C-alpha positions, -999 to +999 in steps of 0.1 A: +552-210+735+545-190+767+526-200+797+499-175+807+464-172+821+437-177+795+425-141+802+459-128+793+457-147+760+424-129+753+439-095+759+469-103+737+447-114+708+427-083+711+459-062+709+470-081+677+435-075+662+440-038+666+419-031+697+430+000+717+397+010+734+371-008+755+340+003+774+326-016+803+317-022+839+339-045+860+325-071+884+335-102+903+330-127+874+349-106+849+377-094+872+402-119+858+400-102+825+403-067+840+434-079+859+451-086+826+439-053+811+454-035+840+487-054+837+490-047+800+478-011+800+475-012+762+437-010+759+421+022+772+389+017+792+359+039+798+338+031+828+302+032+818+274+040+843+252+014+828+262-018+810+238-011+781+255+022+779+288+004+774+274-015+745+261+017+728+295+033+734+311+004+715+286+009+687+294+046+684+331+038+684+327+013+655+304+035+635+328+065+637+357+052+616+362+025+590+379-006+605+370+002+641+356-026+663+341-015+696+345-037+727+321-038+756+328-057+788+305-067+817+303-091+845+279-121+846+241-122+846+224-089+844+254-072+828+251-096+799+213-091+796+218-053+798+240-055+767+215-074+747+199-042+734+233-030+721+239-064+704+204-062+688+211-026+676+245-036+662+232-068+645+203-048+629+226-022+614+255-046+605+278-031+631+307-053+645+311-050+682+327-076+706+308-082+738+327-100+766+309-113+797+321-129+828+304-161+839+302-183+870+327-212+873+320-242+851+311-263+881+283-238+890+267-236+856+230-248+855+228-247+893+211-213+895+243-197+909+243-160+918+241-140+886+247-170+864+226-170+833+229-187+799+238-155+782+252-172+751+217-187+744+200-154+752+223-135+728+223-160+699+194-144+680+210-110+680+246-119+672+266-135+644+281-159+670+275-163+707+295-188+728+305-198+763+341-210+762+343-241+784+380-250+777+408-226+787+429-236+757+401-225+734+401-189+746+426-174+721+410-193+692+375-181+702+387-145+701+404-152+668+372-166+654+352-137+668+372-111+649+371-132+617+333-135+619+327-098+628+347-087+597+336-113+572+305-111+551+278-089+566+294-073+596+279-079+630+284-084+667+298-114+686+294-123+723+321-143+742+311-156+776+341-165+799+336-186+830+357-174+859+378-205+862+384-206+825+399-172+826+421-180+856+435-213+841+470-213+827+475-223+791+504-224+766+500-198+738+524-183+713+513-147+707+544-138+687+533-158+657+496-150+659+480-137+628+444-125+623+424-148+600+418-137+564+385-119+561+359-133+537+338-109+516+318-121+486+327-101+454+307-096+423+321-110+390+327-089+359+299-108+341+275-099+369+283-062+367+282-062+329+247-078+331+236-051+356+250-024+334+232-038+303+199-035+323+208+000+336+214+015+302+179+005+291+164+028+317+154+063+310+150+074+346+173+053+368+182+059+404+208+045+428+197+037+463+228+039+485+226+020+517+246+018+549+266-011+534+285+014+513+296+033+544+305+000+561+326-009+531+342+026+531+331+029+494+314+063+493+340+078+470+334+049+445+297+055+447+301+091+438+325+083+410+301+058+396+272+082+398+292+109+381+304+086+353+269+074+345+249+105+355+225+085+377+210+104+406+215+089+441+189+084+469+207+075+501+189+056+528+189+069+563+219+046+571+235+056+539+231+094+544+264+110+537+275+086+510+270+115+486+270+151+499+237+168+503+247+196+480+259+173+452+241+178+419+233+140+418+219+139+454+182+132+447+170+132+483+160+106+508+129+085+502+106+072+529+076+075+552+093+096+579+130+103+574+127+116+539+128+146+516+097+156+496+118+157+465+134+123+473+099+107+473+090+125+442+121+114+423+116+078+434+080+079+422+091+093+388+119+067+383+117+036+361+148+017+374+165+014+408+199+000+416+201-007+453+236-012+468+243-022+504+207-016+515+180-038+529+147-022+516+137-012+552+100-006+555+104+030+567+122+037+534+099+018+511+064+017+526+045-011+509+063-029+481+032-025+460+036+013+459+074+014+460+080-012+432+051-002+408+064+008+374+101+003+380+127-025+378+152-033+405+188-046+408+199-054+444+235-057+454+241-069+490+268-087+509+243-109+526+228-136+503+196-139+523+188-102+519+183-107+482+145-111+478+138-108+515+114-079+511+106-082+474+121-101+445+144-078+424+148-083+387+184-091+392+204-098+424+242-098+431+257-110+463+288-088+469+306-065+492+297-029+482+332-019+476+340-049+454+309-043+434+314-005+430+350-010+419+338-031+390+308-008+383+333+021+380+356+001+358+329-010+334+313+025+334+346+041+324+350+017+295+314+020+284+315+058+286+347+059+265+329+036+240+297+058+239+276+030+254+261+050+282+227+068+279+226+105+281+207+112+314+211+149+315+174+155+310+165+131+338+191+147+361+176+181+353+141+169+363+155+156+396+173+189+403+142+208+394+121+189+420+149+195+445+147+232+439+110+234+439+102+211+468+132+215+491+121+247+507+083+240+508+085+228+544+086+261+563+113+265+589+114+302+596+089+302+625+092+330+651+069+316+678+079+311+714+080+283+726+099+274+695+089+250+667+114+223+660+116+233+624+133+266+634+157+248+656+170+227+627+173+258+606+195+274+633+216+242+635+222+242+598+234+278+600+256+273+630+273+239+626+284+240+589+294+211+567+319+193+589+296+184+618+289+148+628+253+143+640+245+114+664+208+105+669+185+075+674+147+077+673+117+100+678+103+131+663+136+148+670+154+124+647+127+123+621+126+161+618+164+162+619+165+139+589+140+161+570+157+194+578+194+189+586+222+183+560+250+158+558+280+161+536+303+132+545+301+095+552+300+086+589+288+121+597+253+109+603+256+083+630+222+069+636+207+037+652+185+025+624+164-006+628+164-010+666+161+026+676+164+022+713+158+052+735+189+062+754+212+053+726+224+088+718+244+098+748+266+067+750+269+065+712+282+101+711+307+093+738+319+063+717+323+085+686+343+110+707+365+082+720+372+071+684+380+106+672+392+133+696+391+161+670+357+157+652+329+183+657+302+161+673+266+172+679+241+148+694+204+153+689+178+140+713+142+145+724+138+148+761+128+112+767+157+097+747+179+120+767+165+109+801+169+072+794+207+071+798+215+106+810+238+091+836+264+083+809+272+120+809+292+114+841+314+090+820+319+119+795+329+142+823+352+117+840+370+106+809+371+140+792+349+132+762+334+165+751+306+170+726+275+192+722+242+176+729+211+194+716+180+184+735+147+195+720+123+194+749+085+193+744+079+173+776+062+146+755+068+112+740+063+131+707+064+103+682+041+081+702+017+110+708+016+116+671+009+080+663-019+080+690-038+103+667-049+072+649-065+060+682-080+095+690-061+096+723-033+113+741-026+087+768+004+081+790+028+101+768+030+133+788+063+139+806+054+172+821+047+179+857+051+208+882+086+204+895+086+216+931+123+225+929+121+247+897+126+284+896+091+299+894+104+324+868+117+296+845+098+280+817+105+246+832+084+256+862+054+258+838+048+221+837+079+209+818+090+186+846+126+175+848+151+202+852+177+189+828+202+217+835+204+208+871+207+171+864+234+177+838+254+199+861+251+173+889+267+148+865+297+170+861+289+186+827+277+220+816+242+230+803+224+259+788+186+264+784+174+282+753+139+296+746+143+317+715+159+313+681+182+342+686+196+325+717+208+294+698+239+307+681+252+324+713+245+291+732+266+272+707+294+296+710+293+293+748+291+255+745+322+254+723+341+276+748+331+254+777+342+222+759+375+237+752+380+249+788+366+219+807+367+190+782+332+178+792+299+173+773+278+204+770+240+202+768+219+228+750+183+223+760+158+240+737+123+245+750+098+236+723+061+240+720+043+210+734+027+197+702+042+198+667+033+171+642+061+162+618+054+152+582+050+115+577+027+090+561+018+054+553+031+054+517+058+073+499+030+088+477+009+098+507+031+118+531+010+140+553+021+176+559+009+192+591+026+226+592+021+255+568+043+254+538+068+281+528+046+291+500+020+301+526-006+273+521-017+256+552-019+218+552-034+209+585-033+180+577-034+170+541-018+144+520+006+159+495+009+143+461+046+139+454+042+145+417+023+178+419 
């Protein structure tokens, strides 16, 4: 046994649990922990410019690689409340992050001390576990339990709140014999998988809905193998995009009200059986269960028991980690294929491929107008960035259009905040991805408002040499909210444009676009380029890559868009409204498109 400060025990446990990177903002109440981090020098640290930014950096770090757990650290009071949004985002998307907050000394709790707040109670609804450690000897075991809970079952975040005097107290602790606790993950049985397979082989037009749980379980290869063995086409959810490459013959498109492909919705509506794995039937994917479920049966496989039947009752449910289930699905499928027990689905696959060929290119992208339409921007991005790019995005018309027009070919190459969708998420999340992987090609995608929310985190990218490309599509509007306000026949409080008194009169931004992002970005120590035309995008990307190599800082490519572009979306998967002219030349302004036409 060794005598040490409780804060040192916390650092040593984190080391044993594999932590090498943290993001945070030091302060008086958390300084005892920072003192031990400084002494050990084993956990790198990025100083965020906002504590919420630190929590989103931790999310990006976790999402980038299998097995990662991001750590965010803040002082007491408002630092903890600032990180609530990151905890909510992580909880909603099943992302494990560890949030550590400082707290007032125990004797000052419940006395309205400076920056003392019951953060454990505040965080409880958006974490797997949230606790204030009141006994110094419990600190190492609290951290051990935190890692056990984050990794077990449905992954998710944990908050540990440490009073100042608890961290400073000395305890006896033997780190040399410390071992992480065994992780618990429910696993499907052979009988359950065989039952599911018996149901599947009765279907004539089955689909697999591949959710983010497959990516969390690092099981995308097994998914593709199972799909290829059975010949069942795959519809990834937004969080599962990349589980199967976009150009794979069995990739049947994404389904949904917004972030979807026309052929994905059409294939879903034509199906008679759906096997969902690691997904939660999110409403932006399903629309109403009445439309989504009509005429088809469902099997749902999920690691979290309470997800089964939460949105609608499946015909059969299996509580299992996605990898454990897919291993058995592959095993049984191999045996059944050898025994001739699988249905020939080649005709159904041909139907799905035919819809993909006929519907994929109906949304026109080759617009030549200036200011640019976003559809042309995504066309240029597809041409420029290739198959190995990792996209990072959160919410808004920029993300919705990105999901409709961009392409993803690998798991963890679409890093997106799903259920929570907080504005400002993209910059810090991209920095977290870069901290996790120094070699990956990273392109963040934001509208101008998302970009402005946490733009200050670019300074952290410059200081800590975390380069990536950030494409900002600027229409000087809250575009998604403006589009939703059509239902109220208004355009109210969603305009971001104004006449900037400091802008160059010869620049487009002087014509009412407001914030001069190039100047702001440069003031934060990064590089920026403004683009007006499609033929300027490829040279801008080449310049951005050169600047990243030379300066090792984030580079922003701001693309000036037309003010108003409505992006296809609808209230049901069979009633998605197209606003722009289609590639075939027909104008739908607006009209609902039948997915089975």
